N, C-alpha and C positions, 0 to 999 in steps of 0.2 A: 473556629470555623474550619481551619485547615488541619486539624488534629489527625484526620484520616490520612492525609498525605505524610505527615510527620511519622505516623505509625508505619506506613509503607517503607519509608526511607530509614527506619531505625537500624537495620542491619548494616554493619560496617562495610563500606565499599559500594553500597547501593547507589549513592549519588554519583560516584566516579564513573561506573560503567554506564549509567544513564546519560551523562554528559558526553562521553565519547561516542556512545551510540547515536546521540542526537547529531553530532557532527557528520558521521557517516551517512545517516539517513537524509540529512539536508543535501548532501552531494547527490544522492540517488534521486531526490525530488527535482533537482535541477537538470537531470540528464535529458529528459525528453525535449524540453524547449531549447536547451543548449545545442543538442545535435541538430535539430530542425533548423534553428537560426543560423548556425555555422555553415551547414551544407547549402542552404538557400543563398546565403550571402556570397559564398565562393563559387557555387556552380549554377545558381539561378534555376534550380529545378526542384519543385515540390515533390515530384514523383521520386527522384533520387533520395531526397530527404526522408520521405516516408519509408522507402526501402531500407535505408540504413537504420532508421528508428525501429522498424519491425525486426530487423536482424538482432538488435540489442535486446528487444523484448523476448525473442525466441531464445536467446542465450540465457536470459534470466529464468525462463520456464524450464530449460533443460538443466542448468547448473545448480539451481537452488536445492532441489530434492537430493541430488547427488552429494552436494556439500553437506546437507543436513544429515545424511546417513553416515558420512565420514565423521562428523562432529559427535554423533551418538556413539560411534565406535572408538574414537581416539581422543575425544575431548575438544572443547572449544579452543583452547590455547594452541594445540598442535595443528589445528586446521585453519583457524581464523588468521593466525599470524602469517603463514605462507600464502594464504589466499589473498590477504590484503596487499602483501608485497608483490605477488604474482600478477595481480590485476593492474598494477601501476604501469607496467610496460605496454600492454595493448591500449590503455587509456592514453598514454603519451603518443603512442604510434598513431592513434586515430587523429590526434591534433595535427601531427606532421603530414599525414596522408591527405587530410582535408585541405591544408594550406598548400600542399604540393600538387593539387588537382589530380590525385591518384584515381585509377579506374574504380568503377562502382563495386566490383567484387572485392577489392582490397579494403574499401571502406566498410563494407558489410562484414567481412571477416574480422576486422579489428573491433567493430562494435559488438559482434558476437563474443569474441574472446574477452572483451572488457567486462562482460557480465559475470565473471568469476569472483567478484568481490563478495565478502561474507555477508550473510543475511543477519545484520545486527539487530533488526527488530525482532526476528524470531528467536535469536539467541538471548536477547534481553527478556523476552516473555518466558523462555525456559528457565532463566535464573530466578525470576519472580515466582514461578510455579514451585521451585524447590525451596526458596527462602521462606515463602509464606504457605507452605503446604498445610500446616496446622492452623492457619489463621485465614479463613475465607474472607473476612471483612478487609483485611490488609491486602489480600490478593485481588479482591474486587477493585480497590482503589488503585493498585499498581497497574492492573490491566486497563482501567479507564484512563490513567495517565499516559500509558503507552499509546493508546489510540489517539488521545489529544495531541501528543507529540507528533504522531504521524500526520495528523491534519495540519498542525502548525508548520511542519516542513513543506507540505504541499500547498500551503498558503504563501510562504515566504520564498520557497525554492524557485518557482517559475519567475517571480518578479526579480529576484536576484540574478537569475540566469539571463533574463532579458537585458537588465542594466549592464551586466558585464559584457555581453555580446554586442551591445550597442557601441561600447568603447573599442572593442576588437573582436572579430567574429569567434576566435578560438579561446577567448579569455574564460568563458564559462566552463569549457571542457578542462582547461588547466586547473581551475579552481576545484572542479569536481574531483580530479585526480588527487589534489592535495587533501581535500576533506575526507574522501573515502580511505586514503592511505593512513592519515593520522588517526582518524576515527577508528579504523579497523585495528591498527596496531595498539592504540591506547586501550581499546576494549579488551583485546586479547590478553593484555598484560595485567588485567584485574583478576588475578588468580584466586583471591580470597572468596569471591562469590561465584566461582565457576562450578557448575553442577558436576556431581561425580559421574565417572564413566562406568557404565554397567557392563558386565561380562558379555563378550560376543556370544551370540546365539540365544541370549535371553531377551525375547521380545524385541528383536532388532528390526522389526517392521511395524509400521503403524497398525494398531489393532483396534478392536472394538467394533460392534455392529454399526454404530452410527457414524463412523469416520467417513465412509463414502458419501453418505447423505450430506454431512457438513461440507465436504469438499465440493459437492454439487451446488450447495447453497453459496459457497464462496465464489464459484464460477459465475453464478447468477449475479452476485453483487459486482463482480468484475465487468460483466456484460453491461450492467447499469452505469458503472463509472466511465467506460469507454464510449458508450453511446451518448451519455450526457455531455462529455467533453466535446465531441465533434458536433453535436446538435447546438451547443452554446456557441462554438466558433462560427458555425453556419448562420445562426440567428444574428449574431453581432455583425458579421460581415454583410448580411443581407439588409440590415437596417442602418448601415453607415456608421457602425460603432466598432469596427474591427479592433481598434486599439484597446477597447474596453473588455475584450473577451477574457483576458487574463484576470482582470479585476473581478469579473462575474464568477469565474471559477474559484477565485480566491475567497469570495464571499461564501460560496457553498462550503468550502473547506473550513472557513472561520466559524460558520454555524455549527459544523460538526465538532470542531475543537471546543467551543464553548459548552456544547451539550455533553461532551466527554468529561470535561473538568467538573461540571456540576454533578454528573452521574457518580463520579468518584467520591463526592462528599456525602452521598446518600448511604445510609446503612443498608447492608444486604443481609437478608435473613435466609436461613436454611430452606431448601426446597424452592422450586419455581424457576430454575434456570432455563428449562425448555420453554416454559410459559413466557419468560422475559424475551427469549429469542423470537417467539412467534409474535408477541406484541410489538417488538421492535421492527420486524419485517412488515407487519401490517401498517404501522405508523409511517415507515419509510415509503411504502407504496402510496399511501394517502397523501403524504407531503409532496411527493413527486408529481402529483396532479397540479400543483401550484404553478411550476414553470410551463407546463402544457397549457394551462388555462390562460396564463399571462401572455404567452406567445400567440394563442388563438384569438384572444381579445385585443391583441396589439396594444398592450398596456404601456408601452414605452420603456425607455431604459430604466427609469426610476422604479416603476412597478415590477419590471422583470428582475431588477437587483434585489428587491425585497423578497420576491418569490424564491430566488436562488438561496438567499440567506436562510430562510425558513426551511426550505427543502433539505438543506444540509444537516439540520438538527436531528434528523432521523438516522443518520449514518453511524455515528460513534456508538450510541447505545446498542445498536444491532451488532456491530462488529465486536464490541466488548463481550456481549453475551455469547456470540459464536466462538470467539477465541477461548473464553473461559470453559465452555463446554468441550472444546477440542482438547485442551490440556487435561481435562478430567477423563476423557475417553482414551487418551494415548498412554501406553505403558511407559515407565521411566526410560527404558532403553530405546524408545523411538520418538522422544519428545521433539528433538530438533528436526528430525526428518519429517514428522507430521506437520509441524509449524511451517517448515519450508514448502511442503506440498500445498498448504493453504495459500501461501503467497503466490506460488506458481499457478494455482487455480485462478486466483484473482487476476494475475497478469495475463494469463491465457484468455480469460473471459473479457478482459479489457480490450485485447487485440480484436477478438471477435465482435465486440460491441462497436468498436470504431469502424470496422468493415461493414457490418450490417447497418449501422447508422448512416454511413456514407451512401450506401445503396438506397436506403429509404428516402433520404433527403434529396438525392439526385432525381428520383422519380416522383416525388411529391412536393417537397418544399421544407424549409427550415423548421417551421412550426410543428409539422407532423413528426419530425424526428424525436420530439420529447415524449411521444407515446411509447417509444422503445424502452427508456429507463423505467417508466412506471410499469410497463409490462414485464420487464426483467425482475423487478421487485416482487410482483405478484407471482411469477414463476418460482422464485426462491421461497416465497411463503408457502405455496402449494407443496413444494418438495419437502420442506421442513414439517409441515402439518401432516402430510401423508405418512411420514416415517417417524412421527414424534415418539411412538412407543419404543423405538430403538434407542432414543436418546434419554428416555425417562430414568433408566437405572443409574445415570450419572448426574442427576440433579444435584445442585450445590446450594 
């Protein structure tokens, strides 16, 4: 049954870089809740906590594409190693500044600087793209696994962050520093699977007619993620289940994780990658009507939990198809920069989704907020469908 994943891990060193990448991504998944919890505990201000968190997201959106271009030019080892070490200092500084009641600008600056840790998820996907370039089936399984691992991290990360911060407000941030440093260094040291560096000037920018379209689609999915998160928090708080908000979001990620793992077991045939992306976006939009319906009908915590679990199953298949298409569109000399740009688009969209969702909820109510995630999925579907001919030449 799991022969597809054994095939993906057949290259020597594949398991090692995957495990180190998992450590680093777990730390990244803990970041949001750990920053918010620590700042609120020490300063008793949700506004300040939101500002510091937004500064960190802005840092990610700015730093990831720049680091990606450096990786394409100089190689993963020469960039990821100093990046992992260099981000440790501002991460530790943020802990000290929060504990010492430092002014808001200092907290925001430290959070922004701490975003320079390497994009391990993107670099892992770049390694898989090179390792299995001649084996589409193995690459499909590897990409599905990567998405499942992302969802696993975002299921366990917030829970772990909350548990650590409950013991000591800054404990989550200290753990993040350790995980991202160890994960980044360990990943960089796996030289056997490092993609080759292409000569400067040879397709050193993301290329392909469909790349802007895919980045717009990823922005739309980020809009979905951000608006879904704040809508869930508002719904849980409004129904007296504030402590269950993390569990509800975890169920959504768990549904996506399961769907990603099952997708990786399915054989993929040549042709139809664009069709799979469109079907995934359509399914995601339809499934996101479930939380909207459950909230509108006041289905209760149990019914809403089931709706969140099912809604999550549309995420991983869509993201796998999108990332696979992106790796096919990008020239070898721009693979890391392009994948980093995709993550940056998702993060930027998530920030916009949180802001728009908050405004919508403020003027309507928690239940109406769930219309925004479904609308964002429809927008992403329309973008992809309108420009599908630009993506067709890179079907796999």
